[in-house]
N, C-alpha and C positions, 0 to 999 in steps of 0.2 A: 673567280674564286678557285676553279679547278684548273690545274696545269698538267701538261704532259710530263709526268714524272718518271715514266719508264719508257723503254724503247717502243716505238710504234709497232714493232713486230708483234707485241702482245695483243694488239687488236686483231691481227690475223690469226693468232692462236685462239682467240675467243670466237671468231666468226667463220674461219675456214679450215683450221687445222685441228679442231677439237676432237675429231674422230680418232686422231692418232693417239692422244694420250690423256685428254681431259676427263673422259669418263673412266676414271681410274679403277672403279669397282667392277667394270665389265670387260675392259680390253685386255686380253692376255698378253698382248705385246707392249703394254704400257711400261714406261720406265719405273723403276722402284721409287719409293718415297724419299730415298736419299737424293735422288735427282730431281724429282718433281716436288718443289717446295711451295709454300704459300705465296711467295713472290711471283711465281709463274701461274699458279692456279687461280688466285684471287682475281687478277685482271680478266682471265678467261671466263670465270663465272659471272663477273660483272657484265661482260659484253653479251653473253647469252641471255642474261636477265634483261638487258637493255633491248635486245632484238625482239624479245617476246612481249614484254610489258610495254615497251615504247612503240610497238607496231601493231601486232594482232589485237591486243587488248585495247589499245587506243582506238583503233578503227571500229571495232564492234561497240565499244562504249559510246562512241560518237553517234552511231545509228540508234542504239537503244535509248539514249537520252535525248533524241531529237535535236541534236546539234548538227548532225549530218543528214543529208538525203542522197538519193542516187541519181547519177547523171544520165543523160540521154542515151538510150540504146544499149547500154552495157548491163551485164547481169552479175558481175562478180560478187557484190554484196547486197543484191536485191532482197535476199532472204533476211539479212540483218534489218533492212529497212522496213520489213514486214513483221518485225519482232519475232524472228524464229532462228533456230540454229540446229544442225544435226549433230549426232554424236561423233561424226568423223571430222567436222569442221575444225574443232579445237584440238584434235589428237596430236598433231605435230607440236603445237605450243605446249600442251600438257607434258609431253615427253621431254621437251627441251627444258622446261622448268624443273621437272623432277630429276632427270638424269644428268643434264649438263649444268644445272645450277645447284640444286639441293645436294646432290651426291658430292659434288666438288667442294661445296661449302662445308659439308660434314667432314671431309678429309682435312680441310684446313683447321676446323675446330679440334679434331683429334690430334693433329700435329701440334697445334698451339697449346693444347692442354699438357701434352708431354713436356714441352719446353717452357711452360708457364709464360707463354707469350700472350699476355692478357689483352693487349691492345688489338692484336690480330684476331684473337678469340672474339672480342666484342664486335669487330667489323664483320666477321663471318656470321656471327649470331644475329646481328641486326639485319643483314641481307637475307638470312634464312627466315627470320620472323616476317620480314616484308613479303617474301615469296609465298610463305604459307598463308599469310593473310589474304593475298591476292587469290590464291586457289580457293580458299573458303568463300571469299566474296563472289567468286565466279560460279562455283559449283555447289556450295552449301556444305558438302561433306567431302572428305578426302582422306586417303591413308596418311597417318601421322605416327601413331605410337608403334606401328609395325612396319613403317615405311623405311626405305633405304637399306634394308637388309637383303643382300643378294641371295641368301639361302631361303628366303620366304617369297615365293612367287605368287602368293595369294593373300596379300595383307588385308586386314580388316579396314573398312572405311570408318573414320571417326566422325562424330557429330562436330559441327562447326564450333560449338561452344567449348568442346574439349580441346580442339586445336587452338582456339583463342587463349584459353587458360594456359595451355602448354607453352605457347610462344611468349606470353607475358611473363611466365616464370623464367623462361630462358633469358629474356632481356634483363630481368632483375638480377639474375645470377651473373650475367656477363658484366653488368654495370657495377656490381659489388666487387668485381675483381680488377677492373681497369681503372686507371687514373688518367687525368689529362695528359700527363707526360709519358704514358705507356707508348711504346713503339708499335707501329702497324706495318704489316707487309706492304710492299709496293702495290698501289692501286690507282685507278683512274678517277675516283670520286672526289677525293680531296687532295690538295696540293702540299700538305704537310705530313711528315712521317710519324706524327703522334696522334693520340686518340681523342683530343679535345673536341674536334668537330664530330667524330663518331659518337661521342657521348651525347652531344646535342641532337644528332640524328636519332639515336635510340630513344631519347626522351620525347622527341616530336612524334616518333612512331608509337610510343606508349600512349601518348595523348590521343592519337587517332584510334588506337585499339579500344581504349577505355571509353571514349566518347561514342564509338560505334555501338558498343554494347549497353550504353548507359540508359537506354529506354526500356531494356528488358532485364537488366541486372543492376543491383545496388552496388555501384563502384564509387560512390561519393568519397569515401575515406581515401581511396587510392588517388582519386583525382585531386582532392584537397592537398595531399602531400606533394603531388607532382607539380601542380600549379603554384604552390607556395615556393617550391625550389626555383621555378622560373628559369630553367636552363635549357631552353629550346633553341633550335637553329635560328640564326639571325639573318641568314641568306637562303635563297632557294637551293634545295638539294637536288642536283641534276648532274648528268653527264654532259659536259660541254667542253669546248676548247680541245676536243680530241678528234673531231670528224674531219675527213678530207673528201674533196669532190672527185672521188674515184669509186668504181664498183667495188663493193665489199668493205668500203671504209667510210661511207657516208652515214649520216643519221638514219636509223632504220625506217622510220615512217616516210621520210623523204625518198629513200631508195625504193621503197615498195610502191609508192603512189605517184611520185613526181619525176623521178629520174628517168632518163632515156638511155641508161647504160646498156640495157639489153635490147634496144631497138624499139621498145613499145612507147606509143604516144597515147595510149588509152586513158580516158578520163573517167574515173569512177566516183570519187567523193566530191560532193558539192555542199554548200551551206544549206541548212534546213530553214524553212520559212519561220518556224517557231522561234528559234534563237535569233535569226537575222532581224525579223520584224520587232522582236522585243528590244533588241539593242538599238535599232533605228528609232523606235518610238521614244526612247529616252535620250537620243542623241549621244549614245555611249561612245566615248573616244577610243575605246579598245577595238571597235569593229575593224578599223583599218590595220590593226596589228594582228588580228586573228584571221582576217579574210582579205582576199584580193578582189578588186572590182572586176565586173564582167567586161565583155568586149565593148560595151557601150559606156563604160566608166561609171557603172552603178553597182550598188550592192543588192543582190537578189538571192532569195533562197527557194529551194524546191520543196516538194511534198513527199513525206514518207510513204512507202508502199508501192511506188511505181517508178519506172525509169523513163517516162515520157517518150517511149519508143514509137508511138504513133503520131507524135506531134510534128507539125511543120514549122512551129514557131519556137517552142521551148527546148531548144537543143543545148548542147553543152556550153556553148559560148554565151548563152543567155544568163547563166547562173554564176555566182561567185564560188571560187574554190578556197579552201583553207590556205592561209599563208604558210609557206614551207620553204626551207632552204637546206642545203646539204649539211650545214653546221648547226641546225636547230637542236637545242638541248633535249634530252630525254629526262623529264622531270619525275622525281620520286615523291617529294613532299615540298610544297612551297610555303613561304612565310604567310601568304594569304590564307592557305588552308588552316594553318595553325591558329591564326588570329580568328578565323571563323569558328573554329572549335572552342576557343577561349570565350568568344562572344556568347556562344550557346551555353557554355559552362556557367558563366556569370548570370545569364538570363534565367537559368534554372535554379542555381544555388546561391547566387550573390545578389548584387544590386543592378538595377537597370542602367545606372550611370556607367558602371564598369563594363557592362555588356555593350552599351553603345560605343564606348571608347574602343573596344576591340573590334566591333563591327566596322567602325570607321577605319581603323588601322588595317583591317583585312582588305577593304576596297582600295585604300591607298596603296597597299602593297601590290595588289593585282595590277593597278594602273602603272605603278613603278616598274614592275617586271615587264609589262607590255611596252614600256616607253611611251605611254599615252598620257594625255592631259584630260582634265574634266572630272576627276574623282569627286571633288566637293559637290558638284552639281548632282551627281548620282545619289550620294548619301544625304544631301540636304533637301533636294527638290523632287527627285524621281523616286527613290526608294529610301525615305528617311527611316530611322530606327523606330520600331513599333514593338514595345515590350509585350503587348497583349497578343501580337501575332509574330513573335520573334522567329518561329520556325519558317514562316512564309517569307519574310524579308531575307533571312539568312539563306534559305533554300534557293530562292530565285537568284540572288547575287552570287552564291557559290556556283550554281549552274552556269552562270555567265562567265565567271572567273576561270572555272576549270575548262571551259570550252576551247580555250587557246593553248592549254598546257597539259591537261590530263583528263581525257574524256572518260576513261574507265572509272576514275574516282567520281566523276559526275554522275554516272549511272548508279554507282553505289549509294551516293548521297541522295539521289532522287528516290531510290527505293526506301531509304531510311527516313528521311524527313518528309516525304510525300509532297514535296513542292519542287517545281511548279505542278499544279493540279491539271487534270484534264478539263477542258472547256466543253461547251455544248456543241461547238462546230466540229465536224469530222473532216478528214482528209478528202473524202469523196466530194463533199460540198465545196471545199476550196478548189479542187481540181477534178473536173469530170473528164475521165480518160476518153470516153466515147465521143464527146463533142469537142475535145481539146479546149474546154472552157476553163480558164484559170481566173479565180477571183480571190486574190490575196487579201483584199480589203475585208473579207469575212473573218480572217484570223483575228483572235483577241489576244493582245499583248500579254505575255507572262503566263501563257497556258500551253498545255500539250494537246494533242488531238489524236484520234484513232487513225492509224495509217490506212491507206487504200489497200484492199486485199490483206487485211491483218491476219496473222496466225490465228486459226480458229480455236486453238487450245488456249489462247490468251483472251481473245474477244475484245469487245469495245471498251474504251475508257480504262484500260489496264496496261501496266508495264510488264514486259518479260522479266521474271524474277530470278532466273538462274539459267546457267548453261546445262545442257545434258551431260552426264558423265562421259568423259572422253572414251571413245572406243578403244584406244590404245591402252587404256587402264583396265577396262572391263572385259575385253574379249577373251582373255585367258585366265580370268580371276573368278573362281566360283564363289568367292566371298563378296563380290561386288553387289551392292544393293540394287533393288529394282529402281528403274527410272522414276523420278518424282515429277509431278505435274509442273509444267512451265510456269504456272501461277503460284506455286508454293514458295513462300518467302524464305529467304535465308534467316537463320534464327534471330539475327539482330534487327530484322525488319518486320517482325511479327507484331 
């Protein structure tokens, strides 16, 4: 679906040369706006979003949703595995999203408004809304109404509900201006120069925004109108067909965790027993698409909260690693996600028959994207539709589907839907660090478990609910709010 529609040099502008001119509001040596146009800035903003959302947020989301565990002996993400994070860990990503993504998207929006280039305006607005939603979903509160103004060094933090309302209004405004034939500046996401697919992307994003708040706000009227129009993306929205097997040009997650461009062969991320055993118990055909077999040709998952560093048996070759390739897509929204949201919409506001139809479509779409077979067995025999427990079956199947494409969204939906739930078995029972006693048979399929050495501020049987405000945002901002507890839910999850 996505083609390389502009010179590949633009990837380098987005990943290695952005210090030179992409941060247009801060660099005094930047070229003027007559030279830097949307055709140059939009691809660069895209690549900076891809490198943050498709790497850092993917990795931590995988640990916080118990799709990933930590490998033998290493410590890079052991804190994530124990449901914790410091204020410094996300600072680089926060700065990249705000300075190199949002500021550049705002430049594009201003330029597009002046020229009435409404297709480009919609594209930049959609990515802006997507980025702000990710910030709220990660931190809960973030500068929004006073953000992006270089004269204001101490912007107020806005409540997440305020940001959500703002980006929803921005999307509605942009959609009211653009038409399917509106032209769009050169970009990596879609292979056509018109706005038709951006309109579908914006509608799919609106559905996600509205459904995410639907348990705490009455948005039925807006949802009814959006669902009735039924103009959602019909293919997965992702950056693909643009990555090259070279340093600085490969898919971000692959380059971070699997490439040896920099001489490192360290193994950090492995499969988590929770996800792995749940998929194996239902003979889920997607397991081979999402994970590689271990050195013995088996699928094995590790336990959250430890790195097996004292083990003589459970070393890195014992466990399965996520499947990864230099050209793996960076997914923004998949068809399966949209169908799961529609299933939930109809379960709550419509008929069980319609809800089941979209639930089946969601699972089939996930299997199709994975290139796997066996979807019918999953929704017929393993996890059939259950109207009385729709959040459970949707929650578990969405957790599985997102594990191979978008782990950050899996963490978001776990916090919102509350499924899978925590079982009675703990990580310490499954694996005793002191005796090197591993009992995977104790794990109960379709549940979470308390990690070994879990964050004491979170405690047993609970998920980490938010990231701590990034130090890069708070350190020189007297208006930054006090740090909220790790267990305080984002507004849409309360």
